[in-house]
Steps between C-alpha positions, in 0.01 A plus 500: 500500500490765229835629389428840648211638711422863481249596765314818599243754423545642155769243393303395189554861363868440492488197281684677216830489672459125577435442129817682404690275749357189331596636149146445368442670174128421457250391771187292508260584775258206596192623688123506479239761389431618840860598560546673164556845664775367726642329192515827315685656796757235475519543125564873556771432750661258261479748214682765713780246533505455127331156504196467276224259625217289380208437729308173503186547708332159437586365844220302673448342847610142497658533160530219257792417255291677230554837677874440470463421137316829441774693696769341285304585183466860614873553445566270206822592314582777741831491695378502863778546754302451830153412618311681774216328688272762644207385718434211726654146480304415186649789295844442641481127421398579139789729480736226613359246252512756220871571576566130481330446175656812342836376610473140398206460253235233509214511751505541876381144547830386343667608825264358752644358819811587685816636332376442141631824350796443284665827595455857635195709407455867427524718818176506679386801710214430728281793630235369724188695557363255770657357811445137450641252256879560558551438136739814501762284661410142412633254241162376387229595259170323541243500228153345481402207281117505493477171301605299787424730800876528585793713477809525283806572704831606359761535786859605425740724688543695168139623527574700824474870401819696448330777697195524717364845525281502813318832520219492761347818339397283208277304745285799606256438221481121543141404548390387851422142398832468321697652784336248740542195279854578405589556867347175601708334219817649641406394845448138373838514320674590838304232700569227246867588478527490888327159525614309191725196542853573608789538253682194617182290427380679191446253214677617188391430150718230330743646253482855641843577635426848637137513588330841554288374789695373806260476790513719812825613658617774747519775240152427357361492846634842581344645191161312547475607870555864417250474215225354732557784744480773246197366309297447814585854622442681175239323277212631716637854492556493129137389455364759732719789351608423147737800472676426838859496377629327812244223473560458120875491559462242778298280270740551210789388718315211652382366160861529353657322807227232472589464129861474584427217759260298297697526171781320669316259725213402278133475600274203564148377554321841518613592144446141373135524604454866395574415134188281453288693749572818311427330167161372618396806698650776291595670818831696536821313576546687822145440619539116437826496687351671797209268525718183466787619739324437834392141437861421371640650816255288709622191306868554553487642853615177657830505312561876507420578860798747545413686186134518593593658836731753326224590251267574800770719656561693163122547462468608866208257526369352817353209309617139582532387137666694213225399261249676710723812524513508123111467486472803734737698269302417186183623684679812607583592143155382374649222285308190412535225760331198327487328166128571497567867501726457202226337314686161482259229379516233771428224248845565352670447827633153415628621162680796663666270752613265206655781305682642809626155600654464144698824535806315636736806480283669769363206705856377552573803714235424769666429837229235547449235228148546374271245337229573250238432770674754737495757228115439466470544871687838487272622219190389694631686808541805283138487392368641826637752739612445859440719803 
């Protein structure tokens, strides 16, 4: 997890004392233009602590490595002592990648894969403004590579933030669609962490002595179960009343717990499919995950019966199948339920299946071995809704 988690309403306003504790003398704040006012508040708090700050507001959804290059160039020849990621998972991931490049040079692609960093990175402070990605506690940064409709993943324990400042008040102004899709993303993280292959059977990458991802185990199960409960209880409320502090706090805790779980267990088929589906449909990451989660649960139900029953209990659903309970939840929060709703072109179904099948680091975590043809069937099942 992150080195330290600071949680609570107004906690972002006290970031100055955290910076003093880290010994940072100059700060880079990575964010996007929509969050510039919040960034200026952080700059003010840092300034009161005697820490000058530079703001890079060029963050984008599904950022590419070029965004990282622009962030690095923004502080060329300046002695940066810490990097703040302010925003959703995209901005926090850019902050992580920027810290890595500022620390070790080169390009972020040089460190792709697991445990590829040569040493520690600048302290990273994650300040999430959405309850979704879990990047505030994870060891991964994920960037988009449009040329091949895939992702660049850099996974290293040294990318876990030194501090995660989880202030639910920053979520009040999060747009409804972003709140929903981010919440669905966190829900998917919890479910995948709860149903992934067990730790004693998890296939480890050759040559990686201490892998970040381990498969499910009792600690991750406890985190994931609580995350499922919190998200199901609080996401509808946060959507109905955006300034409901209790609802936003419940979602913030749920997303962070889900991030803690999945950043240790790993994730599997849903995310493997989401990468090409998102590239071809241009739909949000969370929306794609939501559409793909039910048919994946249908597919693995036969080997995850106990977990499916527990999911139904946690969701307080009277459905017989967990996949159907998730479909009901997506309808409740008015999230897309089919690939057709996402605008996914059906003629690219085979191509999406092939891309997902080739993402071995994710597909290896499936509790049920999955052929290319079975991936096609999962996608075909996601094209239409079920009652």
